[in-house]
N, CA, C and O atoms as a GROMACS GRO file, in nm:
protein
  308
    1MET      N    1   0.420  -2.336  -0.559
    1MET     CA    2   0.457  -2.277  -0.434
    1MET      C    3   0.441  -2.377  -0.313
    1MET      O    4   0.349  -2.459  -0.312
    2ASN      N    5   0.526  -2.368  -0.219
    2ASN     CA    6   0.506  -2.480  -0.109
    2ASN      C    7   0.418  -2.354  -0.006
    2ASN      O    8   0.445  -2.238   0.028
    3LYS      N    9   0.297  -2.453   0.018
    3LYS     CA   10   0.242  -2.317   0.142
    3LYS      C   11   0.262  -2.347   0.261
    3LYS      O   12   0.159  -2.335   0.327
    4SER      N   13   0.351  -2.382   0.318
    4SER     CA   14   0.415  -2.401   0.449
    4SER      C   15   0.532  -2.306   0.462
    4SER      O   16   0.555  -2.252   0.570
    5THR      N   17   0.605  -2.284   0.358
    5THR     CA   18   0.724  -2.204   0.371
    5THR      C   19   0.746  -2.056   0.306
    5THR      O   20   0.832  -1.977   0.348
    6LEU      N   21   0.671  -2.032   0.214
    6LEU     CA   22   0.652  -1.902   0.168
    6LEU      C   23   0.588  -1.799   0.268
    6LEU      O   24   0.499  -1.839   0.344
    7PRO      N   25   0.630  -1.662   0.271
    7PRO     CA   26   0.534  -1.610   0.377
    7PRO      C   27   0.446  -1.514   0.244
    7PRO      O   28   0.476  -1.510   0.125
    8CYS      N   29   0.354  -1.456   0.302
    8CYS     CA   30   0.258  -1.366   0.233
    8CYS      C   31   0.349  -1.255   0.196
    8CYS      O   32   0.416  -1.197   0.282
    9GLU      N   33   0.354  -1.218   0.048
    9GLU     CA   34   0.430  -1.096   0.004
    9GLU      C   35   0.362  -0.952   0.076
    9GLU      O   36   0.438  -0.856   0.087
   10ARG      N   37   0.234  -0.940   0.118
   10ARG     CA   38   0.207  -0.846   0.160
   10ARG      C   39   0.260  -0.830   0.322
   10ARG      O   40   0.349  -0.750   0.350
   11CYS      N   41   0.202  -0.906   0.412
   11CYS     CA   42   0.168  -0.874   0.545
   11CYS      C   43   0.308  -0.960   0.619
   11CYS      O   44   0.355  -0.918   0.725
   12GLY      N   45   0.364  -1.082   0.551
   12GLY     CA   46   0.474  -1.188   0.603
   12GLY      C   47   0.436  -1.262   0.649
   12GLY      O   48   0.509  -1.361   0.648
   13VAL      N   49   0.295  -1.280   0.727
   13VAL     CA   50   0.265  -1.432   0.792
   13VAL      C   51   0.281  -1.544   0.686
   13VAL      O   52   0.292  -1.519   0.566
   14VAL      N   53   0.282  -1.667   0.737
   14VAL     CA   54   0.310  -1.788   0.679
   14VAL      C   55   0.188  -1.883   0.720
   14VAL      O   56   0.204  -1.994   0.770
   15VAL      N   57   0.077  -1.833   0.694
   15VAL     CA   58  -0.068  -1.926   0.728
   15VAL      C   59  -0.136  -1.884   0.631
   15VAL      O   60  -0.128  -1.773   0.579
   16LYS      N   61  -0.225  -1.998   0.594
   16LYS     CA   62  -0.328  -1.981   0.465
   16LYS      C   63  -0.271  -1.930   0.366
   16LYS      O   64  -0.328  -1.833   0.315
   17ILE      N   65  -0.176  -1.966   0.323
   17ILE     CA   66  -0.076  -1.902   0.184
   17ILE      C   67  -0.179  -1.948   0.077
   17ILE      O   68  -0.218  -2.065   0.077
   18GLN      N   69  -0.222  -1.860  -0.010
   18GLN     CA   70  -0.276  -1.868  -0.117
   18GLN      C   71  -0.180  -1.830  -0.259
   18GLN      O   72  -0.088  -1.750  -0.244
   19LYS      N   73  -0.207  -1.888  -0.392
   19LYS     CA   74  -0.148  -1.815  -0.491
   19LYS      C   75  -0.239  -1.713  -0.589
   19LYS      O   76  -0.328  -1.741  -0.669
   20HIS      N   77  -0.186  -1.594  -0.554
   20HIS     CA   78  -0.261  -1.499  -0.645
   20HIS      C   79  -0.193  -1.475  -0.755
   20HIS      O   80  -0.080  -1.426  -0.756
   21HIS      N   81  -0.284  -1.522  -0.895
   21HIS     CA   82  -0.222  -1.480  -1.041
   21HIS      C   83  -0.260  -1.320  -1.028
   21HIS      O   84  -0.362  -1.258  -0.996
   22ILE      N   85  -0.124  -1.284  -1.069
   22ILE     CA   86  -0.065  -1.133  -1.136
   22ILE      C   87  -0.173  -1.097  -1.234
   22ILE      O   88  -0.265  -1.018  -1.216
   23VAL      N   89  -0.145  -1.168  -1.344
   23VAL     CA   90  -0.255  -1.163  -1.471
   23VAL      C   91  -0.336  -1.295  -1.430
   23VAL      O   92  -0.290  -1.405  -1.399
   24HIS      N   93  -0.477  -1.251  -1.438
   24HIS     CA   94  -0.558  -1.344  -1.363
   24HIS      C   95  -0.585  -1.447  -1.482
   24HIS      O   96  -0.573  -1.402  -1.596
   25ARG      N   97  -0.621  -1.582  -1.466
   25ARG     CA   98  -0.641  -1.698  -1.565
   25ARG      C   99  -0.745  -1.648  -1.685
   25ARG      O  100  -0.737  -1.669  -1.806
   26VAL      N  101  -0.828  -1.588  -1.623
   26VAL     CA  102  -0.944  -1.516  -1.730
   26VAL      C  103  -0.874  -1.443  -1.825
   26VAL      O  104  -0.917  -1.439  -1.940
   27ASN      N  105  -0.760  -1.377  -1.790
   27ASN     CA  106  -0.720  -1.261  -1.931
   27ASN      C  107  -0.588  -1.364  -1.971
   27ASN      O  108  -0.490  -1.298  -2.005
   28GLY      N  109  -0.571  -1.474  -1.974
   28GLY     CA  110  -0.449  -1.533  -2.030
   28GLY      C  111  -0.344  -1.565  -1.925
   28GLY      O  112  -0.242  -1.622  -1.963
   29GLY      N  113  -0.358  -1.533  -1.795
   29GLY     CA  114  -0.221  -1.562  -1.705
   29GLY      C  115  -0.222  -1.707  -1.668
   29GLY      O  116  -0.322  -1.765  -1.626
   30GLY      N  117  -0.104  -1.761  -1.685
   30GLY     CA  118  -0.077  -1.897  -1.658
   30GLY      C  119  -0.060  -1.896  -1.492
   30GLY      O  120  -0.090  -1.807  -1.413
   31ASN      N  121   0.000  -2.032  -1.468
   31ASN     CA  122   0.058  -2.081  -1.354
   31ASN      C  123   0.206  -2.101  -1.333
   31ASN      O  124   0.266  -2.187  -1.269
   32ASN      N  125   0.248  -2.002  -1.402
   32ASN     CA  126   0.392  -2.019  -1.411
   32ASN      C  127   0.452  -1.935  -1.296
   32ASN      O  128   0.397  -1.833  -1.253
   33PRO      N  129   0.572  -1.985  -1.249
   33PRO     CA  130   0.591  -1.869  -1.072
   33PRO      C  131   0.597  -1.729  -1.083
   33PRO      O  132   0.572  -1.647  -0.995
   34GLU      N  133   0.645  -1.702  -1.238
   34GLU     CA  134   0.633  -1.523  -1.214
   34GLU      C  135   0.522  -1.487  -1.212
   34GLU      O  136   0.499  -1.374  -1.168
   35ASN      N  137   0.415  -1.568  -1.260
   35ASN     CA  138   0.281  -1.520  -1.236
   35ASN      C  139   0.207  -1.532  -1.116
   35ASN      O  140   0.088  -1.501  -1.109
   36LEU      N  141   0.263  -1.570  -1.033
   36LEU     CA  142   0.205  -1.617  -0.891
   36LEU      C  143   0.283  -1.573  -0.813
   36LEU      O  144   0.405  -1.585  -0.822
   37LYS      N  145   0.195  -1.491  -0.691
   37LYS     CA  146   0.242  -1.423  -0.565
   37LYS      C  147   0.183  -1.495  -0.427
   37LYS      O  148   0.064  -1.523  -0.424
   38PRO      N  149   0.251  -1.519  -0.338
   38PRO     CA  150   0.190  -1.586  -0.237
   38PRO      C  151   0.147  -1.484  -0.155
   38PRO      O  152   0.213  -1.382  -0.136
   39LEU      N  153   0.032  -1.508  -0.103
   39LEU     CA  154  -0.045  -1.411  -0.020
   39LEU      C  155  -0.146  -1.484   0.088
   39LEU      O  156  -0.231  -1.567   0.054
   40CYS      N  157  -0.125  -1.441   0.213
   40CYS     CA  158  -0.249  -1.512   0.275
   40CYS      C  159  -0.396  -1.466   0.262
   40CYS      O  160  -0.417  -1.351   0.223
   41GLU      N  161  -0.488  -1.540   0.288
   41GLU     CA  162  -0.638  -1.531   0.268
   41GLU      C  163  -0.666  -1.355   0.281
   41GLU      O  164  -0.696  -1.275   0.192
   42ALA      N  165  -0.651  -1.340   0.381
   42ALA     CA  166  -0.655  -1.150   0.426
   42ALA      C  167  -0.638  -1.084   0.305
   42ALA      O  168  -0.722  -1.024   0.238
   43CYS      N  169  -0.493  -1.106   0.279
   43CYS     CA  170  -0.436  -1.032   0.179
   43CYS      C  171  -0.494  -1.019   0.040
   43CYS      O  172  -0.520  -0.919  -0.028
   44HIS      N  173  -0.511  -1.186   0.010
   44HIS     CA  174  -0.543  -1.226  -0.124
   44HIS      C  175  -0.695  -1.120  -0.151
   44HIS      O  176  -0.718  -1.047  -0.248
   45ASP      N  177  -0.776  -1.143  -0.036
   45ASP     CA  178  -0.893  -1.099  -0.065
   45ASP      C  179  -0.882  -0.936  -0.051
   45ASP      O  180  -0.968  -0.874  -0.114
   46TYR      N  181  -0.813  -0.879   0.004
   46TYR     CA  182  -0.771  -0.725  -0.036
   46TYR      C  183  -0.742  -0.724  -0.141
   46TYR      O  184  -0.796  -0.639  -0.211
   47GLN      N  185  -0.641  -0.817  -0.204
   47GLN     CA  186  -0.567  -0.762  -0.365
   47GLN      C  187  -0.704  -0.753  -0.444
   47GLN      O  188  -0.730  -0.652  -0.510
   48HIS      N  189  -0.772  -0.837  -0.438
   48HIS     CA  190  -0.921  -0.898  -0.514
   48HIS      C  191  -0.991  -0.756  -0.511
   48HIS      O  192  -1.041  -0.711  -0.614
   49ALA      N  193  -0.996  -0.700  -0.418
   49ALA     CA  194  -1.090  -0.601  -0.371
   49ALA      C  195  -1.064  -0.483  -0.416
   49ALA      O  196  -1.152  -0.408  -0.458
   50LYS      N  197  -0.922  -0.449  -0.412
   50LYS     CA  198  -0.828  -0.326  -0.438
   50LYS      C  199  -0.846  -0.323  -0.607
   50LYS      O  200  -0.889  -0.221  -0.660
   51GLU      N  201  -0.811  -0.438  -0.687
   51GLU     CA  202  -0.818  -0.461  -0.844
   51GLU      C  203  -0.965  -0.429  -0.866
   51GLU      O  204  -0.984  -0.369  -0.972
   52LYS      N  205  -1.057  -0.451  -0.806
   52LYS     CA  206  -1.190  -0.436  -0.833
   52LYS      C  207  -1.215  -0.290  -0.824
   52LYS      O  208  -1.266  -0.238  -0.924
   53ILE      N  209  -1.191  -0.221  -0.732
   53ILE     CA  210  -1.209  -0.090  -0.735
   53ILE      C  211  -1.112   0.003  -0.829
   53ILE      O  212  -1.144   0.118  -0.862
   54GLU      N  213  -1.000  -0.056  -0.865
   54GLU     CA  214  -0.939   0.014  -0.966
   54GLU      C  215  -0.959   0.031  -1.076
   54GLU      O  216  -0.933   0.127  -1.149
   55SER      N  217  -1.028  -0.107  -1.102
   55SER     CA  218  -1.091  -0.138  -1.250
   55SER      C  219  -1.223  -0.043  -1.267
   55SER      O  220  -1.255  -0.001  -1.378
   56SER      N  221  -1.300  -0.012  -1.144
   56SER     CA  222  -1.411   0.064  -1.172
   56SER      C  223  -1.376   0.215  -1.175
   56SER      O  224  -1.436   0.295  -1.246
   57LEU      N  225  -1.257   0.253  -1.078
   57LEU     CA  226  -1.217   0.408  -1.100
   57LEU      C  227  -1.197   0.391  -1.272
   57LEU      O  228  -1.272   0.466  -1.335
   58ALA      N  229  -1.120   0.318  -1.343
   58ALA     CA  230  -1.059   0.334  -1.454
   58ALA      C  231  -1.134   0.374  -1.561
   58ALA      O  232  -1.107   0.459  -1.645
   59ALA      N  233  -1.279   0.272  -1.544
   59ALA     CA  234  -1.376   0.259  -1.625
   59ALA      C  235  -1.457   0.415  -1.609
   59ALA      O  236  -1.518   0.473  -1.699
   60GLU      N  237  -1.443   0.449  -1.504
   60GLU     CA  238  -1.527   0.585  -1.460
   60GLU      C  239  -1.435   0.706  -1.518
   60GLU      O  240  -1.482   0.814  -1.552
   61ARG      N  241  -1.322   0.677  -1.524
   61ARG     CA  242  -1.246   0.789  -1.577
   61ARG      C  243  -1.241   0.812  -1.743
   61ARG      O  244  -1.218   0.918  -1.801
   62ARG      N  245  -1.277   0.638  -1.821
   62ARG     CA  246  -1.278   0.670  -1.940
   62ARG      C  247  -1.435   0.733  -1.962
   62ARG      O  248  -1.452   0.818  -2.049
   63ARG      N  249  -1.539   0.690  -1.885
   63ARG     CA  250  -1.677   0.769  -1.911
   63ARG      C  251  -1.651   0.890  -1.924
   63ARG      O  252  -1.681   0.942  -2.032
   64VAL      N  253  -1.588   0.972  -1.818
   64VAL     CA  254  -1.543   1.122  -1.809
   64VAL      C  255  -1.496   1.154  -1.904
   64VAL      O  256  -1.543   1.242  -1.975
   65GLU      N  257  -1.378   1.082  -1.932
   65GLU     CA  258  -1.316   1.150  -2.106
   65GLU      C  259  -1.404   1.162  -2.205
   65GLU      O  260  -1.377   1.239  -2.297
   66ILE      N  261  -1.522   1.094  -2.206
   66ILE     CA  262  -1.609   1.068  -2.352
   66ILE      C  263  -1.688   1.178  -2.335
   66ILE      O  264  -1.709   1.250  -2.433
   67LEU      N  265  -1.742   1.206  -2.211
   67LEU     CA  266  -1.832   1.323  -2.148
   67LEU      C  267  -1.780   1.439  -2.200
   67LEU      O  268  -1.839   1.507  -2.283
   68GLU      N  269  -1.662   1.465  -2.149
   68GLU     CA  270  -1.589   1.591  -2.173
   68GLU      C  271  -1.542   1.600  -2.343
   68GLU      O  272  -1.513   1.710  -2.390
   69ARG      N  273  -1.537   1.496  -2.414
   69ARG     CA  274  -1.490   1.534  -2.538
   69ARG      C  275  -1.652   1.554  -2.585
   69ARG      O  276  -1.671   1.667  -2.629
   70ARG      N  277  -1.759   1.478  -2.584
   70ARG     CA  278  -1.863   1.539  -2.612
   70ARG      C  279  -1.935   1.681  -2.556
   70ARG      O  280  -2.025   1.747  -2.607
   71LEU      N  281  -1.890   1.694  -2.482
   71LEU     CA  282  -1.927   1.866  -2.420
   71LEU      C  283  -1.815   1.958  -2.494
   71LEU      O  284  -1.839   2.071  -2.536
   72GLN      N  285  -1.736   1.916  -2.501
   72GLN     CA  286  -1.632   2.004  -2.615
   72GLN      C  287  -1.691   2.037  -2.794
   72GLN      O  288  -1.694   2.139  -2.864
   73ALA      N  289  -1.731   1.900  -2.816
   73ALA     CA  290  -1.792   1.935  -2.960
   73ALA      C  291  -1.892   2.023  -2.941
   73ALA      O  292  -1.887   2.132  -2.998
   74LEU      N  293  -2.018   1.983  -2.843
   74LEU     CA  294  -2.147   2.079  -2.843
   74LEU      C  295  -2.094   2.236  -2.849
   74LEU      O  296  -2.148   2.331  -2.907
   75GLU      N  297  -1.974   2.236  -2.771
   75GLU     CA  298  -1.928   2.390  -2.730
   75GLU      C  299  -1.875   2.448  -2.857
   75GLU      O  300  -1.856   2.568  -2.880
   76ARG      N  301  -1.851   2.344  -2.940
   76ARG     CA  302  -1.778   2.410  -3.069
   76ARG      C  303  -1.906   2.466  -3.184
   76ARG      O  304  -1.888   2.549  -3.273
   77LEU      N  305  -2.018   2.406  -3.158
   77LEU     CA  306  -2.136   2.428  -3.244
   77LEU      C  307  -2.209   2.558  -3.207
   77LEU      O  308  -2.309   2.593  -3.269
   0.00000   0.00000   0.00000
């Protein structure tokens, strides 16, 4: 990605463009163009904060589902 010509995919600015990995490298994502999204610094920070919150919400939903199943099992006793 050429930093000077690609606009941010979220807000459209063309300054301080960074490469955001759609599938993060720690999760096996590569540096191939299909896995990279140009984002300005502010939108990149926003994207990571959003992903962290979404991940936390998903984990909480899983915990609630487990507790609901346990409660249902207890109710059957």
